[in-house]
C-alpha positions, 0 to 999 in steps of 0.5 A: 860268205867265205867258208875259209873264215869258219873252218876252225869253228866247231859246235858244242851248245854254241860256236867254239873255234881253235886256231893256231898262234904260233909255231913253237921253236922250243930248245929243250933237251928232254920231251915236253911229256916229262915236264911240269909246265906252269903259264902266266895268264895274260900271254905271259911266260911259260916256266917248264921243269922236269918232273921229278916224278917221272923216272927219265934218263938225265941227260944234263945235270941231276939238279933241276933247271927251271927254264922260262920261255916266252910263248913262241918257245924262246928261252928267257932265263934259266934258274938252277934249282938249289933248294929244297922239294919243289911242289908247285910253280905259278906265277903272280899278276905281276908276272913273277914266278913263285916256287913253293917249297915243301918247307913252306917257303915261297921263292920268288924270281923274275921272268929273267931269272933273277931272285927277288924275295922270300916269304914262309907260310909259317912255323906250323907249315914248316913242321908239317910240310906241304904236300900240295899247293894252288895258286888262285886268282882273288878280288885282292890279287893272286892268292895262294893255298896249300895242304900239309901232310896233317890236312890242314889247309892254310890260305892267303889271299894275296902273295903281295902281302902274305897274310897267313889264314887257315880255314875250317878243318873237315870231319875226319881230318887224318883221312886222305883227301882225294881232290880240292880247289880254291873258289873265289867269288866275283867281287861285285856279287860276293867277295868270298874265298872257299876251298871245295874238299873232296874225300871219296864221295863227299864234298865239303865247302870250307869257307874262309871267315866260318867256324866250321865246313858245310856238307855240299850235296851235288846231284850226281845220279850215276853211281861212283865211289870217289871224286877224282878231280874238282875244278872251278870256272874262273869267275867262281860260279861254276865247277866241274867233277870228275868221278871214277865212274868216267863220268864229268858232272857239270854245275853251279859252285854252290851245287844247287843247280846241275847242268848235265852229266857226261860219259867221258869213256875215260876211267882214269884221272885226266891230266888236266881238267879246266874251264875254257871261260864259263860254258865249256870244259877241256879235258886232256888224257895222254895225247887226247883233248876232249872239250865238253859243253854244258849241254852234254855235247863234246869234240875230240882232238888228238894230238901226236905228242904231249901238250898242256893247257893253260887257262885264261879268263875267256879262252884256253891256250894249248901248248905242244911241241910243235904249236901253240894254239888257242880255244875260245867261244866264238864271239857273238858278233863274229858269229853273226858276221861269218855264220854260213848264209848270215843275213845280218847287217854286218855280214851285209856290210862286209859284203857290200865292202868286198863288192866296193873294192872289187868295183862292182854295182853290187855293193850298192845292192848290199848298201841298200839292204843294210841301210835301215841298220847301218850304224849297227852294222859298222858297229859290229864290224868294229867290235868283231875286228877286235876278237880277230888274230888274223891281220888280214881279217881285221883289215877286212872288217875295218874296211867294211866299217870304214865303208859304212862309215862313209854314209852315216855321220856319228862322231861317238861311232868315229871315236870307237873306230879310231880308238879300236884302230889304235888298239889293233895295232898295239895288239898286232905288235904285242902278238908278233913273233919277236914279242910273242904276248898273244893277248886277246882284246878283252884281256888287254881292256882287262889289263888296262893301258898302264899294266900292259905298258908295265909288262913290256917294261918288265920284259925290258922292251923299252923301245916297243913300250915307248912307242905304244906309251906314245901311241895310246897317249898315256900320261907319264907313260914315257917318263915311266919307261925311260925311268925303268930303262935307265935303271936297267942301263946302270946294272949292265956291267959292260957299260963304264960309268962315263958312257952310261951316265952320258947316255942316260943324261942325254936320253932324259934330258927333256923328259918331265917327272924323270927321277934321277935319284931313283936311277942313281939308287938303283946304280948304288944298289949294284955297287956302282957308287961313282956311276951313282954320283955322275947321274946325280949331277943331273937330278935339279931337285936337292930334296932327292939329290942331297940325302942320297950323296949323304948316303953315298958317303959324299959329305962335302958334295952333299953339303955344297948342294945344300947350301946352294939350294938355301934349304936350311933343313937340308943343311941341317940334315947333312951337318948332323950326318957329317958330325956323327960320321966324321972326326971332329977336326975333319968335320970342323975343317969341312964346314969351315968353307961353307958359310951357310953351313957354318952359321947354322952349326953355330946357330944349332950349337947355341940351342942344343950343345953350348960347350961345342959352340965354345969350342968353335969359337975357341979354334977360331979366336972368337973371343966375343963368342966365348964370352958371350957363351960364359955370359949365358952360363952365368944367366941360367946357373943359380950357384953364386960361385959358378955365376961368379966364375962364369963372369970372370971367364967372360971378362978375361975372354973380353979383355983378350978381345980388347972390349973394355966395355964388356970388361966393365960390364962383367966386372960390375956383374961379378961385384953384383953377384958377390954383394947379391950373395951376401944379401942372400945370406943375410935375409935367407931370400933369393937375390943372385941372378937378379938384375940391379934394378930388381935388387934395389927394388927388393932391398926397398921392399925389405925397408933396407932404404940405406942399403939400397941408396948405397948400391944405387950410388955404387952402380950409378943407378940414375936418380930418375930410375931410383926415385921412381923405385922409391915411389912405386914401392911406398905406393905397393906398401900404401905408405902415403905419409912416407911418400909425401915426406919423400916428395918434399925432401928435395926436388923430384929428379923425375917430376911429380907425374909419378907420384900422381899415378902411383896414387891413382893406381890405388884410387887414392885421388885425394893424395893425388891432389897433393901432387897435382899443382907440382906437375908440368904446366903442359900436362898439368890439365891433363892429370887434372881430369885424369884424377878427375878434378874437372873444375880445377882442370877447367880453372888451370886452363882458364889460368893458362888462357888455353881454350883447347884445354877448357874444350878437352875438360868439357868433353871429359866432364860427365854429363850428370855433373851439370854444375861442373859444366856451368862453370866450364861454360862460364869460363869459356865465355870469360875467355872468349870475351877477354879476346 
């Protein structure tokens, strides 16, 4: 195996490697040594600002300028800092720059320097001032912890949802703190957040949610008087301490296990100290970088100038004025294949592939060596290719995997091979100089496809994002990319409205799931109302289109779209908004051209605002509608004077509309109301508002027969109805003798069946018998049966020579009435004999 592939390896407790990612193209006015550098994880942007603690000659402006670069050193944006004292800056999970001020205000910018928002850490922090701050990764997102000048610690576990929490105070809180760090445990083990605070020799663990701190006792054998630096590993399981004696202590974060103590040969505090993965620690002193393993071994790298370290979950990136490098533990699978004198199956497979490409017979010899473990060798070559940054090495490993795959049939391995090739193409595109995102394969898998796509979108690399979304077969990926592209497009002031709307419409025409309303809203936020209206023309969903048109002040267009959709809820929404915003006259002129809207407004007014409805009818000269509103007023009122006035108004409206029937009815209702008012005064009971039917009935119940008869005659109540009322009232009053006399007064216009029904209602079958002979012949039998006079019913049926009626009576007669059954049978036989 070629020694060139392992030339950048070095050995601690296991193999590590350091290799170049990019040659930097900085364009700084000052050197990197005078700068505070903050790099985002996962190959994110790098923020650089002049260190105000260092005295240097100012070349440009006196105000600090935060410059944001990509990982190649190209400038993305600049932020002129016009705010308070900047204590710390770092990056959120969404690649937004967080600037923590001395006042406790946290200002958030995107990578292009656009201000997003500000949140505060509370009044107590504002009063006591922030002196130190740290950003950390937590199970909930990117967290923030600050220490005030009074040594109080405030913490929030997610900057996206700021919820300030305090940790327990350490004893003698007024004494200075030498160093501190935040530990966030693995959520799968214990999702707790704690702060480790060092003061002199003491180490306190302040657990979130606990009431008091715990004094930790690290096993440090070398004498010291002060802990200068403390840093946790990315997974929160390990911790490193640097003391004033120059020794580096490595152990578990609970301080129960000590891995080693290393003499660094440096007394002063390192500029930077951080973990590389979880098995090595990197320290930065001036122009020297030292890497320490858990077994106490170390490697030193001198640099020609200043540099800075950026910690990742599985590696460390080193940024200097000339280069951008990466340090990581050599993956086990890579070590197996490329280690000198390796006999691993993967190593033989790579060699076999090389010999095959040279058309050498030795390829067969190597394949024979690896054949028992060929599937494992192919798997190792595929996996090893994902950890390599050099495309040539990737191709060598992929070719070896392809060569070995030809001798076996394994669908799972084939799918893994295809998926890996796809990811390698994506990662190589991201790592290119034009993009500058040096992601490792493990980082890409941790982020996931969708977040990876979001990071390209945030950088406005829409073309690349669209290709990757299509290549990785992301569901809705193209929609997300083009939606963001369109939202960005509408913010560009150099494009005229017509061109921008046309370009967006043509580009998004056949893309499913696009929300044009979101794009239009973005245009409206940027003050481009005309463009927003043009973009909304492409929106097919009225439920999204109409509300935005309303908010843009396009009431008429919104009403037109709402009525065209047929959605009454939308129409009502627009109508109520227009009614509130427009003058009365303008509103009425607007809705009169839309029949559906006009009808719905009338319906709304009928239920909620009758006076407004009346005004609409007056404006339209709709006399029938006006009369209807007055009649409804009359029905709902109880005061006789108000009722009469409403009826007079209704009568006049009907008269103007030439509705003689309406005039007549209103006039009669008015007269009835007047008489009811008089009756109400006489009897002290409520009459106003009753119908003629109820009024007559009430008078009959009062015994005022003559007065009831007068009303009946005056208002031409039908005789049938009047008799029916008389029968009902007398039956309700149990006046059976009066009922009989009434039946004999003259021939009943409603027949005698109502008399029978009234008697039967109260169980007076004997009284009903008086009226049964007078019932109509066609229903007489049924009424006799209804009154349970079965013998009489049978006799009537016999006299009518109706056999079916006799059978009906026989069927209805109870079985227990044997005598009656015998008589009915006799009558049936007689009727049959006559036939």
